[in-house]
HTML snippet that shows the backbone in 3Dmol.js (N, CA, C, O; Angstrom):
<script src="https://3Dmol.org/build/3Dmol-min.js"></script>
<div id="view" style="width:600px;height:400px;position:relative"></div>
<script>
const pdb = `
ATOM      1  N   MET A   1       0.906  -1.209  -0.106  1.00  0.00           N
ATOM      2  CA  MET A   1      -0.020   0.042   0.011  1.00  0.00           C
ATOM      3  C   MET A   1       0.928   1.244  -0.082  1.00  0.00           C
ATOM      4  O   MET A   1       0.790   2.124  -0.931  1.00  0.00           O
ATOM      5  N   VAL A   2       1.866   1.229   0.811  1.00  0.00           N
ATOM      6  CA  VAL A   2       2.795   2.432   0.870  1.00  0.00           C
ATOM      7  C   VAL A   2       3.468   2.687  -0.536  1.00  0.00           C
ATOM      8  O   VAL A   2       3.675   3.818  -0.977  1.00  0.00           O
ATOM      9  N   TYR A   3       3.779   1.546  -1.177  1.00  0.00           N
ATOM     10  CA  TYR A   3       4.453   1.645  -2.497  1.00  0.00           C
ATOM     11  C   TYR A   3       3.459   2.271  -3.481  1.00  0.00           C
ATOM     12  O   TYR A   3       3.736   3.271  -4.143  1.00  0.00           O
ATOM     13  N   ASP A   4       2.322   1.650  -3.537  1.00  0.00           N
ATOM     14  CA  ASP A   4       1.252   2.030  -4.475  1.00  0.00           C
ATOM     15  C   ASP A   4       0.913   3.562  -4.334  1.00  0.00           C
ATOM     16  O   ASP A   4       0.805   4.297  -5.317  1.00  0.00           O
ATOM     17  N   LEU A   5       0.759   3.974  -3.067  1.00  0.00           N
ATOM     18  CA  LEU A   5       0.274   5.347  -2.828  1.00  0.00           C
ATOM     19  C   LEU A   5       1.372   6.428  -2.831  1.00  0.00           C
ATOM     20  O   LEU A   5       1.160   7.560  -3.267  1.00  0.00           O
ATOM     21  N   ILE A   6       2.480   6.055  -2.356  1.00  0.00           N
ATOM     22  CA  ILE A   6       3.539   7.073  -2.124  1.00  0.00           C
ATOM     23  C   ILE A   6       4.691   6.961  -2.926  1.00  0.00           C
ATOM     24  O   ILE A   6       5.050   7.902  -3.634  1.00  0.00           O
ATOM     25  N   VAL A   7       5.386   5.746  -2.873  1.00  0.00           N
ATOM     26  CA  VAL A   7       6.606   5.560  -3.650  1.00  0.00           C
ATOM     27  C   VAL A   7       6.432   5.721  -5.065  1.00  0.00           C
ATOM     28  O   VAL A   7       7.171   6.487  -5.684  1.00  0.00           O
ATOM     29  N   SER A   8       5.507   5.057  -5.645  1.00  0.00           N
ATOM     30  CA  SER A   8       5.222   5.198  -7.125  1.00  0.00           C
ATOM     31  C   SER A   8       5.122   6.698  -7.549  1.00  0.00           C
ATOM     32  O   SER A   8       5.606   7.065  -8.620  1.00  0.00           O
ATOM     33  N   GLN A   9       4.470   7.588  -6.676  1.00  0.00           N
ATOM     34  CA  GLN A   9       4.393   8.951  -7.088  1.00  0.00           C
ATOM     35  C   GLN A   9       5.814   9.687  -6.927  1.00  0.00           C
ATOM     36  O   GLN A   9       6.161  10.582  -7.697  1.00  0.00           O
ATOM     37  N   ILE A  10       6.605   9.231  -5.859  1.00  0.00           N
ATOM     38  CA  ILE A  10       7.819   9.799  -5.832  1.00  0.00           C
ATOM     39  C   ILE A  10       8.651   9.479  -7.031  1.00  0.00           C
ATOM     40  O   ILE A  10       9.373  10.364  -7.491  1.00  0.00           O
ATOM     41  N   HIS A  11       8.616   8.321  -7.566  1.00  0.00           N
ATOM     42  CA  HIS A  11       9.416   7.943  -8.712  1.00  0.00           C
ATOM     43  C   HIS A  11       8.914   8.713  -9.987  1.00  0.00           C
ATOM     44  O   HIS A  11       9.728   9.095 -10.828  1.00  0.00           O
ATOM     45  N   LYS A  12       7.587   8.934 -10.121  1.00  0.00           N
ATOM     46  CA  LYS A  12       7.118   9.716 -11.212  1.00  0.00           C
ATOM     47  C   LYS A  12       7.680  11.221 -11.080  1.00  0.00           C
ATOM     48  O   LYS A  12       8.057  11.814 -12.090  1.00  0.00           O
ATOM     49  N   ILE A  13       7.718  11.719 -10.023  1.00  0.00           N
ATOM     50  CA  ILE A  13       8.051  13.093  -9.830  1.00  0.00           C
ATOM     51  C   ILE A  13       9.527  13.403  -9.799  1.00  0.00           C
ATOM     52  O   ILE A  13       9.955  14.456 -10.271  1.00  0.00           O
ATOM     53  N   GLU A  14      10.254  12.561  -9.288  1.00  0.00           N
ATOM     54  CA  GLU A  14      11.648  12.809  -9.015  1.00  0.00           C
ATOM     55  C   GLU A  14      12.463  13.236 -10.264  1.00  0.00           C
ATOM     56  O   GLU A  14      13.409  14.015 -10.149  1.00  0.00           O
ATOM     57  N   GLY A  15      12.110  12.750 -11.384  1.00  0.00           N
ATOM     58  CA  GLY A  15      12.855  13.180 -12.615  1.00  0.00           C
ATOM     59  C   GLY A  15      12.653  14.551 -13.080  1.00  0.00           C
ATOM     60  O   GLY A  15      13.468  15.094 -13.826  1.00  0.00           O
ATOM     61  N   LYS A  16      11.542  15.155 -12.642  1.00  0.00           N
ATOM     62  CA  LYS A  16      11.126  16.534 -12.987  1.00  0.00           C
ATOM     63  C   LYS A  16      11.422  17.634 -11.907  1.00  0.00           C
ATOM     64  O   LYS A  16      11.360  18.828 -12.201  1.00  0.00           O
ATOM     65  N   ARG A  17      11.761  17.176 -10.588  1.00  0.00           N
ATOM     66  CA  ARG A  17      11.984  18.201  -9.592  1.00  0.00           C
ATOM     67  C   ARG A  17      12.601  17.563  -8.428  1.00  0.00           C
ATOM     68  O   ARG A  17      12.536  16.346  -8.250  1.00  0.00           O
ATOM     69  N   GLN A  18      13.195  18.366  -7.636  1.00  0.00           N
ATOM     70  CA  GLN A  18      13.886  17.949  -6.388  1.00  0.00           C
ATOM     71  C   GLN A  18      12.698  17.751  -5.320  1.00  0.00           C
ATOM     72  O   GLN A  18      11.784  18.562  -5.171  1.00  0.00           O
ATOM     73  N   LEU A  19      12.842  16.598  -4.628  1.00  0.00           N
ATOM     74  CA  LEU A  19      11.890  16.321  -3.583  1.00  0.00           C
ATOM     75  C   LEU A  19      12.573  16.317  -2.181  1.00  0.00           C
ATOM     76  O   LEU A  19      13.719  15.885  -2.056  1.00  0.00           O
ATOM     77  N   ILE A  20      11.918  16.763  -1.215  1.00  0.00           N
ATOM     78  CA  ILE A  20      12.368  16.730   0.162  1.00  0.00           C
ATOM     79  C   ILE A  20      11.196  16.163   0.929  1.00  0.00           C
ATOM     80  O   ILE A  20      10.145  16.787   1.076  1.00  0.00           O
ATOM     81  N   VAL A  21      11.429  14.906   1.431  1.00  0.00           N
ATOM     82  CA  VAL A  21      10.320  14.180   2.075  1.00  0.00           C
ATOM     83  C   VAL A  21      10.699  13.889   3.560  1.00  0.00           C
ATOM     84  O   VAL A  21      11.791  13.377   3.803  1.00  0.00           O
ATOM     85  N   ALA A  22       9.903  14.175   4.471  1.00  0.00           N
ATOM     86  CA  ALA A  22      10.064  13.893   5.850  1.00  0.00           C
ATOM     87  C   ALA A  22       9.172  12.864   6.224  1.00  0.00           C
ATOM     88  O   ALA A  22       7.963  13.025   6.057  1.00  0.00           O
ATOM     89  N   THR A  23       9.680  11.703   6.767  1.00  0.00           N
ATOM     90  CA  THR A  23       8.851  10.591   7.032  1.00  0.00           C
ATOM     91  C   THR A  23       9.356   9.820   8.301  1.00  0.00           C
ATOM     92  O   THR A  23      10.550   9.855   8.600  1.00  0.00           O
ATOM     93  N   HIS A  24       8.477   9.150   9.015  1.00  0.00           N
ATOM     94  CA  HIS A  24       8.889   8.224  10.025  1.00  0.00           C
ATOM     95  C   HIS A  24       8.939   6.789   9.466  1.00  0.00           C
ATOM     96  O   HIS A  24       9.346   5.874  10.181  1.00  0.00           O
ATOM     97  N   ASN A  25       8.544   6.582   8.240  1.00  0.00           N
ATOM     98  CA  ASN A  25       8.431   5.338   7.584  1.00  0.00           C
ATOM     99  C   ASN A  25       9.679   4.964   6.785  1.00  0.00           C
ATOM    100  O   ASN A  25       9.842   5.501   5.689  1.00  0.00           O
ATOM    101  N   PRO A  26      10.625   4.034   7.273  1.00  0.00           N
ATOM    102  CA  PRO A  26      11.859   3.816   6.510  1.00  0.00           C
ATOM    103  C   PRO A  26      11.534   3.036   5.211  1.00  0.00           C
ATOM    104  O   PRO A  26      12.360   3.004   4.299  1.00  0.00           O
ATOM    105  N   ASN A  27      10.390   2.433   5.121  1.00  0.00           N
ATOM    106  CA  ASN A  27      10.107   1.787   3.741  1.00  0.00           C
ATOM    107  C   ASN A  27      10.038   2.868   2.598  1.00  0.00           C
ATOM    108  O   ASN A  27      10.402   2.586   1.456  1.00  0.00           O
ATOM    109  N   ILE A  28       9.584   4.055   2.920  1.00  0.00           N
ATOM    110  CA  ILE A  28       9.556   5.095   1.905  1.00  0.00           C
ATOM    111  C   ILE A  28      10.906   5.452   1.508  1.00  0.00           C
ATOM    112  O   ILE A  28      11.189   5.642   0.325  1.00  0.00           O
ATOM    113  N   VAL A  29      11.832   5.559   2.546  1.00  0.00           N
ATOM    114  CA  VAL A  29      13.188   5.976   2.373  1.00  0.00           C
ATOM    115  C   VAL A  29      13.892   4.883   1.413  1.00  0.00           C
ATOM    116  O   VAL A  29      14.508   5.215   0.400  1.00  0.00           O
ATOM    117  N   VAL A  30      13.744   3.600   1.817  1.00  0.00           N
ATOM    118  CA  VAL A  30      14.363   2.611   0.941  1.00  0.00           C
ATOM    119  C   VAL A  30      13.731   2.258  -0.392  1.00  0.00           C
ATOM    120  O   VAL A  30      14.478   2.026  -1.343  1.00  0.00           O
ATOM    121  N   ASN A  31      12.407   2.198  -0.539  1.00  0.00           N
ATOM    122  CA  ASN A  31      11.663   1.890  -1.677  1.00  0.00           C
ATOM    123  C   ASN A  31      11.848   3.109  -2.542  1.00  0.00           C
ATOM    124  O   ASN A  31      11.996   2.962  -3.755  1.00  0.00           O
ATOM    125  N   GLY A  32      11.850   4.362  -1.961  1.00  0.00           N
ATOM    126  CA  GLY A  32      12.013   5.481  -2.877  1.00  0.00           C
ATOM    127  C   GLY A  32      13.424   5.811  -3.195  1.00  0.00           C
ATOM    128  O   GLY A  32      13.700   6.871  -3.758  1.00  0.00           O
ATOM    129  N   ASP A  33      14.386   4.890  -2.833  1.00  0.00           N
ATOM    130  CA  ASP A  33      15.791   4.970  -3.211  1.00  0.00           C
ATOM    131  C   ASP A  33      16.351   6.390  -2.960  1.00  0.00           C
ATOM    132  O   ASP A  33      16.912   7.036  -3.845  1.00  0.00           O
ATOM    133  N   ALA A  34      16.157   6.848  -1.656  1.00  0.00           N
ATOM    134  CA  ALA A  34      16.517   8.192  -1.327  1.00  0.00           C
ATOM    135  C   ALA A  34      18.048   8.507  -1.713  1.00  0.00           C
ATOM    136  O   ALA A  34      18.891   7.618  -1.592  1.00  0.00           O
ATOM    137  N   ASP A  35      18.371   9.716  -2.152  1.00  0.00           N
ATOM    138  CA  ASP A  35      19.683  10.107  -2.474  1.00  0.00           C
ATOM    139  C   ASP A  35      20.447  10.579  -1.218  1.00  0.00           C
ATOM    140  O   ASP A  35      21.655  10.367  -1.117  1.00  0.00           O
ATOM    141  N   TRP A  36      19.733  11.227  -0.248  1.00  0.00           N
ATOM    142  CA  TRP A  36      20.409  11.664   0.990  1.00  0.00           C
ATOM    143  C   TRP A  36      19.430  11.488   2.083  1.00  0.00           C
ATOM    144  O   TRP A  36      18.246  11.784   1.922  1.00  0.00           O
ATOM    145  N   ILE A  37      19.925  10.980   3.268  1.00  0.00           N
ATOM    146  CA  ILE A  37      19.097  10.622   4.402  1.00  0.00           C
ATOM    147  C   ILE A  37      19.677  11.361   5.539  1.00  0.00           C
ATOM    148  O   ILE A  37      20.894  11.384   5.719  1.00  0.00           O
ATOM    149  N   THR A  38      18.818  11.980   6.330  1.00  0.00           N
ATOM    150  CA  THR A  38      19.207  12.563   7.647  1.00  0.00           C
ATOM    151  C   THR A  38      18.328  11.861   8.745  1.00  0.00           C
ATOM    152  O   THR A  38      17.097  11.866   8.737  1.00  0.00           O
ATOM    153  N   VAL A  39      19.115  11.259   9.683  1.00  0.00           N
ATOM    154  CA  VAL A  39      18.454  10.495  10.787  1.00  0.00           C
ATOM    155  C   VAL A  39      18.563  11.386  11.988  1.00  0.00           C
ATOM    156  O   VAL A  39      19.635  11.787  12.442  1.00  0.00           O
ATOM    157  N   LEU A  40      17.317  11.681  12.494  1.00  0.00           N
ATOM    158  CA  LEU A  40      17.283  12.539  13.689  1.00  0.00           C
ATOM    159  C   LEU A  40      16.975  11.813  14.943  1.00  0.00           C
ATOM    160  O   LEU A  40      16.354  10.750  14.970  1.00  0.00           O
ATOM    161  N   GLU A  41      17.447  12.448  16.003  1.00  0.00           N
ATOM    162  CA  GLU A  41      17.231  11.854  17.403  1.00  0.00           C
ATOM    163  C   GLU A  41      16.771  12.841  18.285  1.00  0.00           C
ATOM    164  O   GLU A  41      17.189  13.987  18.116  1.00  0.00           O
ATOM    165  N   TYR A  42      15.928  12.588  19.264  1.00  0.00           N
ATOM    166  CA  TYR A  42      15.416  13.321  20.323  1.00  0.00           C
ATOM    167  C   TYR A  42      16.211  13.107  21.507  1.00  0.00           C
ATOM    168  O   TYR A  42      16.275  11.984  22.006  1.00  0.00           O
ATOM    169  N   LYS A  43      16.873  14.180  22.040  1.00  0.00           N
ATOM    170  CA  LYS A  43      17.853  14.018  23.190  1.00  0.00           C
ATOM    171  C   LYS A  43      17.817  15.341  24.034  1.00  0.00           C
ATOM    172  O   LYS A  43      17.910  16.455  23.519  1.00  0.00           O
ATOM    173  N   ASN A  44      17.674  15.116  25.366  1.00  0.00           N
ATOM    174  CA  ASN A  44      17.667  16.243  26.269  1.00  0.00           C
ATOM    175  C   ASN A  44      16.670  17.377  25.854  1.00  0.00           C
ATOM    176  O   ASN A  44      16.976  18.557  26.024  1.00  0.00           O
ATOM    177  N   GLY A  45      15.508  17.014  25.323  1.00  0.00           N
ATOM    178  CA  GLY A  45      14.594  17.958  24.877  1.00  0.00           C
ATOM    179  C   GLY A  45      14.762  18.608  23.566  1.00  0.00           C
ATOM    180  O   GLY A  45      14.044  19.539  23.203  1.00  0.00           O
ATOM    181  N   GLN A  46      15.728  18.104  22.850  1.00  0.00           N
ATOM    182  CA  GLN A  46      16.003  18.795  21.510  1.00  0.00           C
ATOM    183  C   GLN A  46      16.067  17.786  20.425  1.00  0.00           C
ATOM    184  O   GLN A  46      16.508  16.665  20.679  1.00  0.00           O
ATOM    185  N   VAL A  47      15.664  18.097  19.247  1.00  0.00           N
ATOM    186  CA  VAL A  47      15.940  17.189  18.028  1.00  0.00           C
ATOM    187  C   VAL A  47      17.292  17.556  17.457  1.00  0.00           C
ATOM    188  O   VAL A  47      17.628  18.714  17.210  1.00  0.00           O
ATOM    189  N   ARG A  48      18.058  16.465  17.261  1.00  0.00           N
ATOM    190  CA  ARG A  48      19.429  16.744  16.741  1.00  0.00           C
ATOM    191  C   ARG A  48      19.589  15.796  15.505  1.00  0.00           C
ATOM    192  O   ARG A  48      18.836  14.846  15.290  1.00  0.00           O
ATOM    193  N   ILE A  49      20.673  16.163  14.699  1.00  0.00           N
ATOM    194  CA  ILE A  49      21.017  15.200  13.688  1.00  0.00           C
ATOM    195  C   ILE A  49      21.873  14.107  14.236  1.00  0.00           C
ATOM    196  O   ILE A  49      22.939  14.365  14.794  1.00  0.00           O
ATOM    197  N   HIS A  50      21.429  12.896  14.088  1.00  0.00           N
ATOM    198  CA  HIS A  50      22.128  11.707  14.551  1.00  0.00           C
ATOM    199  C   HIS A  50      23.129  11.175  13.502  1.00  0.00           C
ATOM    200  O   HIS A  50      24.263  10.819  13.822  1.00  0.00           O
ATOM    201  N   LYS A  51      22.647  11.136  12.191  1.00  0.00           N
ATOM    202  CA  LYS A  51      23.592  10.668  11.087  1.00  0.00           C
ATOM    203  C   LYS A  51      23.008  11.212   9.891  1.00  0.00           C
ATOM    204  O   LYS A  51      21.808  11.470   9.796  1.00  0.00           O
ATOM    205  N   GLN A  52      23.911  11.400   8.918  1.00  0.00           N
ATOM    206  CA  GLN A  52      23.435  11.797   7.574  1.00  0.00           C
ATOM    207  C   GLN A  52      24.349  11.041   6.551  1.00  0.00           C
ATOM    208  O   GLN A  52      25.531  10.761   6.749  1.00  0.00           O
ATOM    209  N   GLY A  53      23.605  10.745   5.400  1.00  0.00           N
ATOM    210  CA  GLY A  53      24.454  10.008   4.356  1.00  0.00           C
ATOM    211  C   GLY A  53      23.441   9.459   3.301  1.00  0.00           C
ATOM    212  O   GLY A  53      22.334   9.969   3.127  1.00  0.00           O
ATOM    213  N   ASN A  54      23.886   8.435   2.649  1.00  0.00           N
ATOM    214  CA  ASN A  54      23.102   7.628   1.637  1.00  0.00           C
ATOM    215  C   ASN A  54      23.013   6.250   2.070  1.00  0.00           C
ATOM    216  O   ASN A  54      23.576   5.870   3.096  1.00  0.00           O
ATOM    217  N   LEU A  55      22.270   5.423   1.268  1.00  0.00           N
ATOM    218  CA  LEU A  55      22.029   4.033   1.597  1.00  0.00           C
ATOM    219  C   LEU A  55      23.396   3.188   1.436  1.00  0.00           C
ATOM    220  O   LEU A  55      23.428   2.024   1.836  1.00  0.00           O
ATOM    221  N   MET A  56      24.371   3.714   0.924  1.00  0.00           N
ATOM    222  CA  MET A  56      25.611   2.976   0.857  1.00  0.00           C
ATOM    223  C   MET A  56      26.376   3.159   2.213  1.00  0.00           C
ATOM    224  O   MET A  56      27.325   2.406   2.433  1.00  0.00           O
ATOM    225  N   ASP A  57      26.032   4.089   3.119  1.00  0.00           N
ATOM    226  CA  ASP A  57      26.682   4.292   4.346  1.00  0.00           C
ATOM    227  C   ASP A  57      26.098   3.271   5.406  1.00  0.00           C
ATOM    228  O   ASP A  57      24.901   3.230   5.690  1.00  0.00           O
ATOM    229  N   GLN A  58      27.079   2.438   5.971  1.00  0.00           N
ATOM    230  CA  GLN A  58      26.570   1.504   6.883  1.00  0.00           C
ATOM    231  C   GLN A  58      25.893   2.017   8.070  1.00  0.00           C
ATOM    232  O   GLN A  58      24.976   1.328   8.515  1.00  0.00           O
ATOM    233  N   GLY A  59      26.162   3.010   8.604  1.00  0.00           N
ATOM    234  CA  GLY A  59      25.568   3.686   9.696  1.00  0.00           C
ATOM    235  C   GLY A  59      24.257   4.115   9.415  1.00  0.00           C
ATOM    236  O   GLY A  59      23.420   4.016  10.312  1.00  0.00           O
ATOM    237  N   ILE A  60      23.935   4.583   8.301  1.00  0.00           N
ATOM    238  CA  ILE A  60      22.569   4.964   7.722  1.00  0.00           C
ATOM    239  C   ILE A  60      21.754   3.591   7.724  1.00  0.00           C
ATOM    240  O   ILE A  60      20.666   3.514   8.296  1.00  0.00           O
ATOM    241  N   ARG A  61      22.302   2.573   7.093  1.00  0.00           N
ATOM    242  CA  ARG A  61      21.565   1.316   6.928  1.00  0.00           C
ATOM    243  C   ARG A  61      21.205   0.660   8.386  1.00  0.00           C
ATOM    244  O   ARG A  61      20.127   0.095   8.572  1.00  0.00           O
ATOM    245  N   ASP A  62      22.136   0.777   9.332  1.00  0.00           N
ATOM    246  CA  ASP A  62      21.952   0.344  10.629  1.00  0.00           C
ATOM    247  C   ASP A  62      20.861   1.105  11.282  1.00  0.00           C
ATOM    248  O   ASP A  62      20.041   0.462  11.938  1.00  0.00           O
ATOM    249  N   SER A  63      20.744   2.407  11.188  1.00  0.00           N
ATOM    250  CA  SER A  63      19.801   3.212  11.735  1.00  0.00           C
ATOM    251  C   SER A  63      18.310   2.811  11.124  1.00  0.00           C
ATOM    252  O   SER A  63      17.301   2.676  11.816  1.00  0.00           O
ATOM    253  N   ILE A  64      18.374   2.663   9.809  1.00  0.00           N
ATOM    254  CA  ILE A  64      17.172   2.321   9.156  1.00  0.00           C
ATOM    255  C   ILE A  64      16.541   0.932   9.687  1.00  0.00           C
ATOM    256  O   ILE A  64      15.356   0.738   9.961  1.00  0.00           O
ATOM    257  N   CYS A  65      17.576   0.039   9.767  1.00  0.00           N
ATOM    258  CA  CYS A  65      17.175  -1.328  10.243  1.00  0.00           C
ATOM    259  C   CYS A  65      16.690  -1.410  11.670  1.00  0.00           C
ATOM    260  O   CYS A  65      15.951  -2.308  12.074  1.00  0.00           O
ATOM    261  N   SER A  66      17.139  -0.438  12.395  1.00  0.00           N
ATOM    262  CA  SER A  66      16.722  -0.377  13.841  1.00  0.00           C
ATOM    263  C   SER A  66      15.216   0.028  13.915  1.00  0.00           C
ATOM    264  O   SER A  66      14.566  -0.395  14.872  1.00  0.00           O
ATOM    265  N   ILE A  67      14.637   0.782  13.016  1.00  0.00           N
ATOM    266  CA  ILE A  67      13.370   1.208  13.149  1.00  0.00           C
ATOM    267  C   ILE A  67      12.391   0.535  12.093  1.00  0.00           C
ATOM    268  O   ILE A  67      11.171   0.551  12.257  1.00  0.00           O
ATOM    269  N   MET A  68      12.965  -0.015  11.077  1.00  0.00           N
ATOM    270  CA  MET A  68      12.263  -0.683  10.039  1.00  0.00           C
ATOM    271  C   MET A  68      11.390  -2.014  10.429  1.00  0.00           C
ATOM    272  O   MET A  68      11.893  -2.988  10.987  1.00  0.00           O
ATOM    273  N   GLU A  69      10.202  -1.931  10.108  1.00  0.00           N
ATOM    274  CA  GLU A  69       9.345  -3.211  10.348  1.00  0.00           C
ATOM    275  C   GLU A  69      10.031  -4.340   9.560  1.00  0.00           C
ATOM    276  O   GLU A  69      10.258  -4.254   8.353  1.00  0.00           O
ATOM    277  N   GLY A  70      10.338  -5.383  10.303  1.00  0.00           N
ATOM    278  CA  GLY A  70      10.958  -6.473   9.598  1.00  0.00           C
ATOM    279  C   GLY A  70      12.529  -6.472   9.790  1.00  0.00           C
ATOM    280  O   GLY A  70      13.210  -7.446   9.467  1.00  0.00           O
ATOM    281  N   GLY A  71      13.086  -5.262  10.362  1.00  0.00           N
ATOM    282  CA  GLY A  71      14.482  -5.162  10.597  1.00  0.00           C
ATOM    283  C   GLY A  71      15.419  -5.367   9.382  1.00  0.00           C
ATOM    284  O   GLY A  71      15.120  -5.050   8.231  1.00  0.00           O
ATOM    285  N   ARG A  72      16.494  -5.889   9.736  1.00  0.00           N
ATOM    286  CA  ARG A  72      17.615  -6.073   8.755  1.00  0.00           C
ATOM    287  C   ARG A  72      17.213  -6.895   7.528  1.00  0.00           C
ATOM    288  O   ARG A  72      17.549  -6.583   6.385  1.00  0.00           O
ATOM    289  N   GLU A  73      16.444  -8.003   7.847  1.00  0.00           N
ATOM    290  CA  GLU A  73      16.056  -8.889   6.766  1.00  0.00           C
ATOM    291  C   GLU A  73      15.179  -8.148   5.762  1.00  0.00           C
ATOM    292  O   GLU A  73      15.312  -8.337   4.553  1.00  0.00           O
ATOM    293  N   ALA A  74      14.250  -7.274   6.288  1.00  0.00           N
ATOM    294  CA  ALA A  74      13.453  -6.499   5.356  1.00  0.00           C
ATOM    295  C   ALA A  74      14.242  -5.568   4.528  1.00  0.00           C
ATOM    296  O   ALA A  74      14.070  -5.451   3.315  1.00  0.00           O
ATOM    297  N   PHE A  75      15.152  -4.878   5.248  1.00  0.00           N
ATOM    298  CA  PHE A  75      16.009  -3.958   4.593  1.00  0.00           C
ATOM    299  C   PHE A  75      16.799  -4.515   3.453  1.00  0.00           C
ATOM    300  O   PHE A  75      16.832  -4.015   2.329  1.00  0.00           O
ATOM    301  N   GLU A  76      17.480  -5.671   3.864  1.00  0.00           N
ATOM    302  CA  GLU A  76      18.332  -6.351   2.927  1.00  0.00           C
ATOM    303  C   GLU A  76      17.590  -6.835   1.531  1.00  0.00           C
ATOM    304  O   GLU A  76      18.134  -6.820   0.427  1.00  0.00           O
ATOM    305  N   LYS A  77      16.394  -7.216   1.772  1.00  0.00           N
ATOM    306  CA  LYS A  77      15.538  -7.661   0.639  1.00  0.00           C
ATOM    307  C   LYS A  77      15.183  -6.436  -0.347  1.00  0.00           C
ATOM    308  O   LYS A  77      15.312  -6.534  -1.568  1.00  0.00           O
ATOM    309  N   LEU A  78      14.712  -5.245   0.315  1.00  0.00           N
ATOM    310  CA  LEU A  78      14.574  -4.119  -0.311  1.00  0.00           C
ATOM    311  C   LEU A  78      15.806  -3.508  -1.047  1.00  0.00           C
ATOM    312  O   LEU A  78      15.723  -3.069  -2.194  1.00  0.00           O
ATOM    313  N   TYR A  79      16.920  -3.508  -0.335  1.00  0.00           N
ATOM    314  CA  TYR A  79      18.267  -2.934  -0.826  1.00  0.00           C
ATOM    315  C   TYR A  79      18.698  -3.698  -1.987  1.00  0.00           C
ATOM    316  O   TYR A  79      19.091  -3.096  -2.986  1.00  0.00           O
ATOM    317  N   LYS A  80      18.659  -4.977  -1.947  1.00  0.00           N
ATOM    318  CA  LYS A  80      19.082  -5.822  -3.087  1.00  0.00           C
ATOM    319  C   LYS A  80      18.284  -5.602  -4.312  1.00  0.00           C
ATOM    320  O   LYS A  80      18.819  -5.644  -5.420  1.00  0.00           O
ATOM    321  N   LYS A  81      16.904  -5.346  -4.136  1.00  0.00           N
ATOM    322  CA  LYS A  81      16.010  -5.040  -5.168  1.00  0.00           C
ATOM    323  C   LYS A  81      16.395  -3.694  -5.878  1.00  0.00           C
ATOM    324  O   LYS A  81      16.295  -3.585  -7.100  1.00  0.00           O
ATOM    325  N   ILE A  82      16.813  -2.734  -5.125  1.00  0.00           N
ATOM    326  CA  ILE A  82      17.149  -1.548  -5.659  1.00  0.00           C
ATOM    327  C   ILE A  82      18.480  -1.517  -6.355  1.00  0.00           C
ATOM    328  O   ILE A  82      18.612  -0.882  -7.401  1.00  0.00           O
ATOM    329  N   THR A  83      19.491  -2.198  -5.793  1.00  0.00           N
ATOM    330  CA  THR A  83      20.804  -2.315  -6.402  1.00  0.00           C
ATOM    331  C   THR A  83      20.721  -3.181  -7.731  1.00  0.00           C
ATOM    332  O   THR A  83      21.454  -2.949  -8.691  1.00  0.00           O
ATOM    333  N   MET A  84      19.861  -4.102  -7.717  1.00  0.00           N
ATOM    334  CA  MET A  84      19.672  -4.893  -9.019  1.00  0.00           C
ATOM    335  C   MET A  84      19.105  -4.053 -10.071  1.00  0.00           C
ATOM    336  O   MET A  84      19.492  -4.137 -11.237  1.00  0.00           O
ATOM    337  N   LYS A  85      18.102  -3.163  -9.646  1.00  0.00           N
ATOM    338  CA  LYS A  85      17.489  -2.196 -10.559  1.00  0.00           C
ATOM    339  C   LYS A  85      18.571  -1.280 -11.204  1.00  0.00           C
ATOM    340  O   LYS A  85      18.575  -0.983 -12.398  1.00  0.00           O
ATOM    341  N   ASP A  86      19.462  -0.877 -10.312  1.00  0.00           N
ATOM    342  CA  ASP A  86      20.410   0.141 -10.830  1.00  0.00           C
ATOM    343  C   ASP A  86      21.424  -0.535 -11.747  1.00  0.00           C
ATOM    344  O   ASP A  86      21.948   0.096 -12.666  1.00  0.00           O
ATOM    345  N   GLN A  87      21.684  -1.735 -11.518  1.00  0.00           N
ATOM    346  CA  GLN A  87      22.619  -2.542 -12.464  1.00  0.00           C
ATOM    347  C   GLN A  87      21.958  -2.840 -13.740  1.00  0.00           C
ATOM    348  O   GLN A  87      22.641  -2.987 -14.754  1.00  0.00           O
ATOM    349  N   ASP A  88      20.687  -2.939 -13.765  1.00  0.00           N
ATOM    350  CA  ASP A  88      19.947  -3.126 -15.032  1.00  0.00           C
ATOM    351  C   ASP A  88      19.936  -1.852 -15.988  1.00  0.00           C
ATOM    352  O   ASP A  88      19.876  -1.901 -17.217  1.00  0.00           O
ATOM    353  N   ALA A  89      20.006  -0.683 -15.192  1.00  0.00           N
ATOM    354  CA  ALA A  89      19.763   0.610 -16.025  1.00  0.00           C
ATOM    355  C   ALA A  89      20.906   0.909 -16.811  1.00  0.00           C
ATOM    356  O   ALA A  89      20.910   1.899 -17.542  1.00  0.00           O
TER     357      ALA A  89
END
`;
const viewer = $3Dmol.createViewer("view");
viewer.addModel(pdb, "pdb");
viewer.setStyle({}, {cartoon: {color: "spectrum"}});
viewer.zoomTo();
viewer.render();
</script>
């Protein structure tokens, strides 16, 4: 459902304009093949940047896996799908 409603629209639009998406759903980040990811944390009453980077960065992948439904297994499945798509292009 997330893919049909949101990610497919992101893929349609991304070639025409820059998108900035704020989400709590890591499936959108991974399925949307985000170019740049900022992981935030709430600490001592403030929101701070915890990590920044792309899906190639292990720290970013670890952060995504820690909150993604299905954890590392779900992430690996989606990440392999994306990298295979990039190789076919």
